[in-house]
N, C-alpha and C positions, 0 to 999 in steps of 0.2 A: 504493499498499499506505500504512498508521496504526499508526505503530510507536505502543510506547507504553516508557517507560523503567522499571524496578521499580528502587527504588533498594538493596533485599534481593538483585539477584541483579548487575545494573549489564549484564543482557543486553535488546537492545529485540525481542523478538518482533515476528515481522513480521503484521498483519492482512491478512484481506484487503477488500478495499474494500466499503462501505458506502453507498448511496444515505442521503439524508435522508428519502425515504418509507422505508423500512425501520426505521429505528431509531427515528422517526418513530410505526413497528407497534410497535414491542419496548418502549417508552416505556409505551406505552398496556399492552402485556400485562403487562407491569413493577407498571402503579401497579392495572388491573385482582386481581395475584393477590397484592400487598399489601393492598390492602380486603378480599382474603377470606382470608387469614393474616398476620393482623395481628403472630399468637407464632408464628412461621414460625422452628425451630433446628434446631439440630443434633440428630438424633433419639439420640442412642447418647448414653449416663451417661458422666458423668467430672466428677472437681472436680480434677485436676493437668495442668497439661501432659501427662506421660508415659500419665498413665490413657488422654488421648485418641490418643494416638503408639499405645499398644498395641491400644486395644476398635480402630481402626478396620484395623489391620491383620489381627486376629481379621474385618473382618466382609467381608473377601475372601468373595465366594459360597456368602453368608449372609446373613440377617437381622437389621436391627438390633436386635430382638427376641431372638432367639435370643442375641443377644451379649450383651445385658442383661440376661439371665439365671443365664448364665458369669464376670462381671467383678464380682459382689460379693465371691460367694469368693474368686475369683484376689488380684481390689485387698487385699483382708484380709489374705490370706494372704504378697503383696509388696507390702506398703506402701509400700516407698519404689525407687529405680531398682536399688540396692545390693545390696535383696533378690532382685532377679530375675535379677543380673547375680552371684552368688555363689552362686546354685541354677545347678541342671542344668537343661535341653529336660526331659527325665523326670518331672522336681520338679513343673515347669509344666505337663506335659502330662494328669493326673488335670484337671484345671480345663478343660481348653478340652477336655475328649473328646466333648462336645456338641456340638459344634461341628465340619463336616467341614473337610479336611484339619488336622487338630486337632494331625499330629506334624510337619507345616513349619510351620505357623502357632507352637508351642511353641519351634521353634529359629529361626525368626524375632523375637521378643520376647528371648531368650537371649540371640542376639549381638547386635541393636540395644540390648539394655540395655549391654551390657557394651565397646564402641561408648558410648554416650553415659558413660563410665566414664573411658573413654582416651581419648576426645577430645572431652571439652566440660561434663568436671567434673560428669557427671551429672545436666545441661542440658537442656532437649531446642532445638535449633538451631533457629535461627529464617531459615535463608535455605532457596531449591529444594536450592542444589546438595550441603551438609551434608545433608539430609535426605535426601535420592533416593538419598546415600550410603549408607544404612542399609538392613541387610537387610531384603524385606518393604516396603520403602520406594517406594514409585515415585509418578509425579508428583498422582494422585487425592490420596492419601496424606497427600503433603505438603501440597497445597491445602488440606484438609482441617482439616488442623492451623494451617497461616501461618492460616487465615479465622479460625480459632472460636478459637484460643488467643489469638494476637498482632493480630491487625484487620487481618491485611497480604493485599489483596485483589491474589495473581500472579497468579490462572487461578480459574474454576469446574470446581467437581466437575463431571465426566458421569462421572456409576451410570446403570444401567441404565434407572431413571427416566430423568434426563434427556435421553440417550441417545433414549428411545421420543419425547414432547414437543416434546424441538428437533423432530425430523419432521416428526411433527401438526402443530405448530405454526410450519410451513415459516421454520424459525431455519438449517437447514441442511439445504444436499442429500448429502450424508452419512454413512458410517455408521463410517467411523473418531473416534474417541473424540481424538483427539490433534486433528486437524479440527473438529469439532462446536467441542470447548471457544472453537480461535479464532477461529470462527464469532462464535461466543454473545460471545465477548468483543471482538469491531468493533460488536457491535448493540447493550451495557447498557453504560451509564459505568463504569470501574473501581471504583468504592467501592460500586457493586451488585453485584460480580459474588460473593462468596461467602455472600452473601441471595439472589442469581437463584436460588440451585444446591436453597437449603433451602426456595422459593418453589414449584420445578416441583418438588420430590422430595413435600412436603405436597401438590400437586393431585397428583401421578402417584401417592399410596397412594390419595386422596382421590376424584376424582372420575375420572380419566383414565388408568385400568386401562388395562392392556397383556389381557384379557377382560374381558369387561363392565360395560365402560365407561360414560360415563353423556356421551357426544361429543355423544347428539341429544337432553339434553335438560339438561344443565351449562350454566350464561349463560355461560363462560369458557370452555367447547368449542365453543358453538357460535358463538361469536365468531371463533375462531379456530383450530382443528380442524381438519383436515381432513379427518377420520372424519367429524363431522357433515354434510359436504357433498362424500359421494361422488367423486359427476356431476363436481366440478373434482377429482378425482383426487389423489395422495399430491405434494408439494414436488418 
């Protein structure tokens, strides 16, 4: 088993064994994605750490495009964490009503804001434990914040695009996001983990789509995607 120590948590997550050939293929895929998408980045709009935290909470079961339409007015009305904390879920709801599960998300944002004020001096914490202790924040959201705000590569964000591409590219045999993340962490070097998710999401949105993808014509898909070679079967 492979172990990686993370300074922000002190934990050593156990990762599956990988072969030199598997890591070499992963490196080739990473290089191809980097060449294709040199500007890959988080597509949620934010300018302050708490804005990315709250935008990511809002993005659950929702598109980044929809979230980006809602957040300008939300962040203008509540410009700092204290403004969210001193408001109420009912006051936040009108600004996120266009998004799915808006009532629950408004409650999560308000409760998380109160916790940030009470426990962290209004600042977004930079550890996995502290972030996931906030309402509405699971490991995926914490990875988004840690990687994009603080440059801490403690894991790989596994959304629906990453999950789909990891299977098609033969990077995992699992469907559980936790196990997929561990497989990806074992295959790719730690400094690339945050960028890797952006690259896979960019490719998933632009080429290797869930429906009507370019698996048989896109050069990266032709090289790495099992859907481009159906006779070989799925990984």
